[in-house]
N, C-alpha and C positions, 0 to 999 in steps of 0.2 A: 232243097232244104238240106241242111247239114245233118249228118248223123252224129248223135251224141254217144260218147263212150259210156260203157257200163262200168260199175265198180270193179277194179282189177283188170280192166281191159285197156291196152295201150292204144294210142291213136293209130298206129300201123295195123293193129288187129281190127280196129273199127272200120278201117278203109278196105279190109279184106286182104291185105298183103303183109309180108313180113316187115317188121320195123328194123332197119339197119342200125338205128341208134340204140335200140334195146340190146342188140348183140354186142355192140361196142362198149356200152356203159352199164351193162347189167351186173358186173362183178367188180369189186374193188381190186386194185393191184395187190400183190403180195406185200406184207408188212416188212419194213426194213428196220432192223434193230439199231438202236442208237450207237452201239459199239461198232457197227459196220459203217456208220456215217463219219467216223473220225479216223484220221490217219495221223499217227504220232511219228514224227521224224525231226531231227535237229533243223533249226532254221538256217544254220550255216554249217559248213564242213569244219571239223576240228582242225586247228592249226597247231602243229607240233612246236613251232617256234614261239608261239604265244605262251605255251605252258612252261617254258624254260626260265621265265622271269622269277627271280628270288626277291621278295619284298624286303628282306633284311640285308640285301647287298649293300645298301648305302651305309649301314652301320660299319661294315668291314672297310669300305673305301674311305670314309670320312672320319670315323671315330677310332680307328685302330691304330 
């Protein structure tokens, strides 16, 4: 006949031995803040040649 657990008693305690699952799952892991889950960095490296473009240069070349 199987032994029934009492309120507050784990199956490992009912069987008379330590419950390895209780030791592993008895506490939640430490909380991770949302700020620690996000890493902010540019998607691409800045290109210095890209920033040298002058959008008004066509005015000087073609209208001057």
